[in-house]
C-alpha positions in Angstrom: 28.2 106.4 140.8 28.9 105.3 137.3 32.2 103.5 136.7 34.9 105.6 135.1 36.2 104.7 131.7 40.0 104.7 131.0 41.5 104.5 127.5 45.0 103.1 127.7 47.2 103.2 124.6 50.1 100.9 124.0 48.3 98.3 126.2 49.6 95.1 124.5 52.8 94.8 126.5 54.9 96.2 129.4 53.5 99.1 131.4 50.3 99.4 129.4 49.5 95.8 129.9 49.9 96.2 133.7 47.9 99.5 133.7 44.9 97.6 132.3 45.0 95.1 135.2 45.6 97.7 137.9 42.9 100.0 136.8 40.4 97.2 136.3 41.0 96.1 139.9 40.5 99.7 140.9 37.0 99.8 139.5 37.5 101.3 136.0 36.1 100.1 132.8 39.1 99.3 130.6 39.6 100.3 127.0 42.9 98.8 125.8 44.3 99.8 122.5 47.5 99.0 120.5 48.5 98.1 117.0 48.6 94.3 117.8 45.3 92.6 118.6 46.5 89.3 120.0 48.1 90.6 123.2 45.1 92.9 123.8 42.7 90.0 123.6 44.9 88.2 126.2 44.7 91.3 128.5 40.9 91.7 128.1 40.3 88.0 128.7 42.3 88.2 131.9 40.4 91.2 133.1 37.0 89.8 132.3 37.9 86.5 133.9 38.5 88.5 137.1 35.0 89.9 136.8 35.7 93.3 135.4 34.6 95.1 132.2 37.1 95.6 129.4 37.3 96.1 125.7 40.1 95.8 123.1 40.4 97.8 119.9 43.2 98.0 117.4 44.3 101.6 117.2 47.3 103.3 115.6 48.1 106.6 117.4 49.8 107.9 114.3 46.6 107.9 112.4 43.8 110.5 112.9 41.4 108.2 111.1 42.2 105.2 113.4 41.9 107.3 116.5 38.5 108.8 115.4 37.2 105.4 114.5 38.3 103.9 117.9 36.8 106.8 119.8 33.5 106.2 118.1 33.5 102.5 119.1 34.4 103.4 122.7 31.5 105.8 123.0 29.1 103.3 121.5 30.2 100.7 124.1 30.9 102.9 127.1 29.3 106.4 126.4 32.2 108.2 128.1 36.0 108.6 128.3 37.0 109.9 131.7 40.7 109.1 131.7 43.2 108.9 128.9 46.6 107.3 129.5 49.1 108.1 126.7 51.4 105.1 127.1 52.1 104.1 123.4 55.8 104.6 122.8 58.7 103.3 120.6 62.4 103.9 120.5 65.7 102.8 119.0 69.0 102.8 120.8 71.3 104.5 118.3 73.6 107.5 118.3 72.6 110.8 116.7 74.6 110.1 113.5 73.4 106.5 113.2 69.7 107.4 113.6 68.2 107.4 110.1 65.6 110.0 109.2 62.8 107.4 108.8 63.6 106.1 112.3 63.6 109.6 113.8 60.3 110.4 112.1 58.7 107.2 113.3 59.6 107.9 117.0 58.5 111.5 116.9 55.3 110.6 115.0 54.4 107.8 117.5 55.5 109.3 120.8 55.0 113.1 120.3 52.5 113.5 117.5 50.6 110.4 118.6 50.0 111.7 122.1 49.0 115.1 120.6 46.4 113.4 118.3 45.0 111.3 121.2 44.5 114.4 123.4 42.8 116.4 120.6 40.4 113.4 120.2 39.3 113.3 123.9 39.6 116.9 125.0 36.3 118.1 123.5 34.4 115.4 125.5 36.2 116.4 128.7 35.8 120.1 128.1 32.1 119.7 127.6 31.7 117.8 130.9 34.2 120.1 132.6 36.1 117.2 134.1 38.6 114.6 133.0 42.2 113.4 133.4 45.0 112.8 131.0 48.1 110.9 132.2 51.2 110.8 130.0 53.8 108.1 130.5 57.0 109.9 129.6 60.5 109.0 130.7 63.3 110.5 132.8 64.9 110.9 129.3 62.8 114.0 129.0 65.3 115.8 131.3 68.3 113.5 131.7 71.0 112.9 129.0 71.2 109.3 127.8 73.5 108.7 124.9 72.2 106.6 122.0 68.7 107.8 122.8 68.5 111.1 120.9 65.1 110.7 119.1 63.4 109.1 122.1 64.7 111.9 124.4 63.5 114.6 122.0 60.0 113.0 121.8 59.7 112.8 125.6 61.0 116.3 126.2 58.6 117.6 123.6 55.7 115.8 125.3 56.7 117.3 128.6 56.7 120.8 127.2 53.5 120.3 125.2 51.5 118.9 128.1 52.7 121.6 130.6 51.2 124.1 128.2 48.0 122.1 127.8 47.7 121.9 131.6 47.7 125.6 131.8 45.1 125.9 129.1 42.6 123.4 130.5 42.6 124.1 134.2 39.5 126.2 133.8 37.7 123.1 132.6 38.8 121.1 135.7 40.8 118.8 133.5 43.9 117.3 135.1 47.2 116.8 133.2 49.8 114.5 134.8 53.2 113.5 133.5 54.8 110.3 134.9 58.5 109.9 134.1 59.8 106.4 134.9 63.5 105.5 134.8 64.7 102.1 133.6 61.7 99.6 133.6 61.8 96.0 132.6 59.8 96.1 129.3 60.2 94.8 125.8 61.5 98.3 124.8 64.8 97.0 125.9 66.8 94.3 124.1 66.7 90.8 125.6 70.4 91.1 126.4 69.9 94.4 128.3 67.0 93.1 130.2 69.0 90.0 131.3 72.0 92.1 132.3 70.2 94.9 134.1 66.9 93.3 135.3 68.0 93.4 139.0 68.4 97.2 138.7 65.2 97.8 136.8 61.7 98.6 138.1 58.8 96.4 137.1 55.9 97.5 134.9 53.5 96.6 137.7 55.3 99.0 140.1 54.9 101.8 137.6 51.3 100.9 137.0 50.5 101.1 140.7 52.0 104.6 140.9 50.0 105.8 137.9 46.9 104.5 139.6 47.7 106.6 142.7 48.2 109.6 140.4 44.7 109.0 139.0 43.2 108.5 142.5 43.7 111.9 144.0 40.8 114.1 145.3 38.9 116.1 142.8 40.7 119.4 143.6 44.2 117.8 143.6 46.4 117.2 140.6 49.8 115.5 140.7 51.5 117.4 137.9 54.9 115.6 137.5 56.2 112.3 139.0 59.8 111.1 138.6 60.3 107.5 139.4 63.7 105.9 139.5 65.2 102.5 140.6 66.7 102.7 144.0 70.2 102.3 142.6 69.7 105.1 140.1 69.9 105.4 136.3 71.5 102.7 134.3 
């Protein structure tokens, strides 16, 4: 059987970086994208050194042109996109009133609109083949109230609603849609002070990546629709 190709957005740090290594070890061809090239090169070099196939491309999920250009490059190299992991995400920890309109727009544009654009890019390929899988890395903030996280929560709740609708629309094409909602995870999204203070209560990016791989590894007729993952001691 031909190796499956996974496109991972936001792969330069945190969960995305670990997803690349986990899926490479699991036999996938890795396409890692992000806005910063240097960390992507580090990831791809590590994967290739371990004997696996991987490619890195700079891609801005906010830009239709950037996504289209990247998809073209991927198909030239790999000829297929079997799994998309929407992982690219940003936030700011500010109250509703302190969140400025440009900050709100940037979060919604990256997290919600970016994942919408990514799906619109790969869906025609999957629909034509009548198979494929899209895994969305959301957050427990999609359904749990966290103060000073209004825009991020709105973007993740919007993603959850959007992808639940998409799932219903593409079942007839045998396309799987899965939403993974982690709680506090030790990634650069948090400030250095918060990571130092709460690290013992946070999950690791590798733990989340391992669970995402299990979501992707289910039998052909099985789809894990929603997964909520929390630290054993609960939300921060």
